[in-house]
N, C-alpha and C positions, 0 to 999 in steps of 0.2 A: 504493500500500500504506500509506504514511504517513497519507494522508487517511482511509482506512478505519479504521485503528487509532485515529486521533483521534476519529472519530465513535463508535466502540465505547466508548472511554473516557468520552466525554461522556454517552452513553446510560446506561452503568453508574452514573455519578455522579448522573444525574438520577433513576434508579430508586431508588438508595440514599437520596437526599434525600427522595423521595416516601414511602418506607417509614419514615423516621425521624420519630417523633412530635415535634411542636413544642408549646410551652406552649399555643398557641392551640387546636390540635387536641385536646390532652388536656382542656382546660377545656370545649371543646364536647362531648366525650364524657361528661364528668362532669355537664354540664348536662342531658344527655338521661337520665341515670340518677338524678338527684337528685329527691327528693320534698320540697317545702317544708314547713317547720313554721310553724304560725300563731303559736305562742307557746310559751314554756317554762313558763308559769304554770299551775297546776292550776285546774280548773273551766271551765265553758263547753263550747263545741263541741269535740269531739275527732275530727271526721272526718279531720283531717290526720294523725292517728296511725294510721288504718286501714292506711296503707302498711306499717306494722310487722307487721301480723298475718300476712300470708303469709311474711314474712321469718322470723318466729319459728316458724311452723309448729307442729309437735308437741313442741317442746323443753319439757322439764320444769323446767329451770333456765336462766335467762337472766341473764348477767352484764352489768351496766350500769356503765360506768366513769366516771372523772373525771380530767381532766388537771391539776387542783390538788385539794388536800384541803379547800379552803375558799372556794369561789365560789358565790354565790347561784344562778346559773342552772343549775349542775350539780345542786344539791340540789332545786331547784324542778322541774326536768325529771324527776327520779327520782320525785318525788311524783306528777306528772302521768301519767307512763308507768305507774306502779303502779296508779293508779286506773283507767286505761284497761284494763289487763290483767285487773284484777279483774272489771270489767264485761263485757269482750268475749272474754277468753281463759280465764277460770276460774282465774286465779292467786289464791292465798290467803295466801302468805307473803312478807313483806318481810324480807330478810336483810341485815344490816349488818356491816361490819368492826369489830365490837365484841365484848366478852367473852361467853362462853356464859351466865354467871350474869346479866350485864346483860340479855341477851336474854330470860331467863326472867322477870326483874322487869317488863320492858316488855310481855312477852306476857301476864302476869297483869293488867297495866293495860288493854291493849286488849281482852282477853277479859272481864274481870270488873270493871274500874274500880278495881282494888286499888291503893292508894297515891296519893300526890300526884305527878302527872306531872312538874311542874317540879322538885320535890325529887329525884325519881329521876334526872332528867337532870343535875342539879347534883352529886349524889353519885357517879354512875357515870362521867360523862364528864369525867375529869380527866387531866392530863398528856398521854400519848399520844393520848387519846381526846377531848380538849377540843374538837376541831373539830366533834364531833357535837352539842354543846350549842348549837344554833343555832335561829333562829326558823323555819326551813324544816322541820326535822325535828319541832319542836314541833307545827307545823301538820299534818304528815303523821300523827303519832301521834294527835292529836285527831280527825282524820278517820277513822282506823282504829277508834277507840273508838266514834264516832258510827255508823259503818257496822255495827258489831257489835250496837249497840242496835237497829238496824233489821232485822238478819239474825242473830238469836241461834242459829239452827239451822245456819248456814253461815258461820262467822266467818272473818275474816282473822287472821293470826298474825304474830308478830314473832320473828325468830331473830338471835342474836348468834353469830358463828362464830369469833371470835378468841380468843387464849389468854394475853394478858399479865396477866390478873387473874382470879381466881375469888373471888367474894364469900363472907363468913363464913357466910351462910345456907345455902350448898351443903354446907359441911363439917358443919354442924349437921344438915341433912336426911339426909345419908349416914349419919352416926353414929346418928341416931335410928332409921334404917330397919333396922339389924342387930339381932340378938338381944342382950339385955342383957349376956350373958357376953363378947361381943366388943367392946362399946362402950368399955371401959377401954383395950383394946389399940389400937383405932382412934383414940381421943382422944390417946393417947401418940404414935402415929405422926404425927398431924397437928399436934402441938405445934411451934411455930415456922413452920408453913406457914399455919395459919388466920389471916387478917388481924385485927388489933386496932386498926388505924389506917385513915385515909381512903385511897381508891384511889391517888391520886397519890403520897402519902407511902409507901405500901406498895411500889409499884413502885420508887421511888427507893432505899428502904432495902434491898430485895431485891437490886437491881443492885449495891449497895455491899458486899454480903457477899463474902467470899473465895470463889474458885472452888471450892476443896475443900469448903467448907460447902454451897454450892449443889448440888454433886454428891451429898452425903450426904442433903440434903433431898429430892432427886429419887428417890434410892433408897428412902427411907421412903414417899414418895407412891406409888411403884410397888408396894411391899409392901402398902400399904393397899388399892390397887386389886385385887391378887390375893386379899387377904382377903375383900373384898366379893364378888368373883366366886365364890370357893369357898363363900361363905355362901348362894349362890343368890338374890341380890338381884334385884328386879324390874328391867325394862329401864331405867326412868328413874333409879333409884338407881345402877345400874351406869354409866349414861351420865354422871351427875354426878360420880361418883368418877373417871371417865375424864377429865373436864374438869379436875379438881384435878391429876391426874397430868400432863396436857398442860402446864399452867402451870408445874409444877415442872421438867418436862423442857425447856421452852423456855429456862429460866434455867440449865440444867446444861451449857451450852456455854461454852468459854473465849473470850469476845468479844475478848480481846487477840490471839488467833491468827486471822489472816485466813481460813484454811481452815475453822476451826470457826465463825467468824462466818457464812461462806457456808452452812455446814451448818445453822446455826440458822435462817437465812432459808428454806432449803429445807424444813426441818422445819415451820416455821410455815405456809408455803403448803400443804404436803401435809396438815397437820392441819386447816386451815380448809376445804379441799376435802372432807376426810372428814367434818367436822361437817355441812356442807351436805348431803352424800349421806345421812348417817344421818337427818337431819331429814326430807328429802324421802321417803325410804323408809318411815319410821315414821309420818309424818303423812299421806302420800299427796297432799300439796299441791304445786302448782306454785310455784316460788320465783323471785322477782326478787332477784338478789344485787347489792347495792351495795358497790363497793370501788374502789380506785384502778385506773386503766388497767393499771398494772404488775402487778396481782393478777389481774384478770379476763381478761387477755390470754393468748395462747398462747406468745409469745416474750418473754423478759425484756428490759427496757430495758438492764440492766446485768448481763450474765451472770456476771461475776466475783463480784458480791455477791449476786445472786439466780439461782442455777443453774437452778431450775425453779419456775414460778409456779402459782398456784392454778388458773388457767384451763386450763393444760396437764394438771394432775392431774384436773380435772373432765372434760376431753375423753377422757382415758384410761379413766375409769370409766364415763361416761355416753354416750360416742360422740356420735351425732346428738341425743341428749337434752340436750346442752348447746350453747348459742349465746351469743356475746358481742357487745356493742356498745361500741365505743370512742368517746370524746369528744375533740374538739379545739376550739381557739379561736384566733382571730387576735390579739386584743388585750384588755386589761382588767386587772382587779385580783383579788387573792386575799389571804387571811391566811396567814402562816407565821412561824415564828421565823427568826432568823439562824442561820447554821451554827455560830457560836461562842458563842451565848447563847440563853437561853430566852424572851426578850422577844418576844411576839407583836406583829407589826406588819402594816400593810397595804402590799403591794407592787403596783406598777403597771407594766405592760409595754405598749409601743407595738406597732404592726403587726409581724407576723412577718417575719423577715429573708429576703433573697433565698436561693434554694436550699432553703428549708424546705418541708416538706409543707404547712404552714398557709398559706404565701404563695400557693400554687396553689389550694388548697381555697377560699380566700376570694375567688377570682376568679369562682367559680360565681355565676350570676345571683341565686340565692336567698340572702337574708341568713343564714338558719338552715335546715338541711335534714338529711334522713336519706338514707343511701346504702347499698344492698346491694352490697358490694364483690365478692361471689361471682359476681354476674351482670352486673357493669358491662362494657360493650362496649369494644372496642379503639378507641383506644390507652389508654383510662383504666385498664383492667385491668392492662396491662403497667406503667403508671406506678405504680399502687398497690402493685405487687409490689417496687418498688425502695426501697431504704433511703435516707432523708434525715433531716436534723436535725428533731426533733419535740419540742415541749414536753412534759415529764413532771415535774411539780413535786410533791414530797411535803410533809412537815411543816416542812422547813427550806429556806431559799433563800439563795444561789443553788443551783440544782439543774438539771442538764442544760444544753441539750437533748441528746437521745440519738438516734442513728441508728436509725430505725424504718421497717420495711417494713409499711405499714398493713394490707395485705391478708393478710400472713402472721401478724399479731398478732390481727386481729379479723375477724369475719364481716361486721358491719354498722358503719357509722360515722355519728355525728351531729356535724356541724360547726356551731359557733356563732360568729357574727361578733364579739360582745363579751360579756364577763362582768364582774361586779362582785363585790367581796369580800362574803362572807356576813356576816350580822349575828350575831355570837356573843353568847350570853347570859351573865349572871352575871359580867361583867367590869367 
């Protein structure tokens, strides 16, 4: 009897061991599911990107993330993917985590050649948005303008979906669009809200205002929006007045209160999602949405500070019409400030540590690759559903890593072996 019991125990242990995935079996399964990327640089042969096409399917909005806010390879890949989606999948809008009014200036440039592109980037991308004034996005916007010169009847567009700034030209456009008897009232409501200084200075000065004053300004912006709506303004005027209201509301939270700070972050992500949906519905274009992994994803990296993120709001609204692509990297560099100062510096990280998602992802035989996590076979799928430390770096460093279950946060994953800090302009 003892011998039989011993044999049964040994058999059970062997069965359990065979069923427990090992790093080697996980990597082998990832190998089978991964599609190699030839390069992240735009131009040339794009046959390697065709693997993305069935993954994207009929999605109307595709979120494409980044694991840092300032690495060249992430920006270059977005340029390359957008060009491919324009040519092969009928996408026509590139959306960026940038203010609505900034997006309108850049849309005017790519559509009509209006303004000096370098000056627009210099004026608009300050402080929180300085990361977007880089050589990669300059190249993308120049390509968009050139594309529109060749295809004037079917142009590509640019959208800004963020809310930390609304330029003075929108206040002026909204005021000019209403009847003369309403203009004085609207001008009075916008006093103290309409910027008279540069983007970065405006944001800093507004944040320095007492909480009570920021609340009053938000109430006035809301009153102005109601006035414009009652006046029967056209869709674009009403949308621009909404953008002004969104900016004022974003600053009407008490950021010294942790609960209100979290509510402010939730409001921002909900609003960015709503802006993308409005644009997609009103233009009828398919949208490639560029933002940080923590915005385009479904599950926040840090739920205490980001209760619900843009990708989750988009999934709620669009369902299968939204798909997201997360980005990871094993090693390399990026630009960021320190946590306690505003000095931008280049940070460099070595290979990802043991136990991290990136450590296993980088063992796949391809240097850079794309992976549809929804259809990955066992045991890769089970591994992708588990939470492990993952790099997610914002505008300041140190930041993270955060425990992330990749397949719960993203539909598709792009892993890059190495990244280098982006080349920022006007510095």
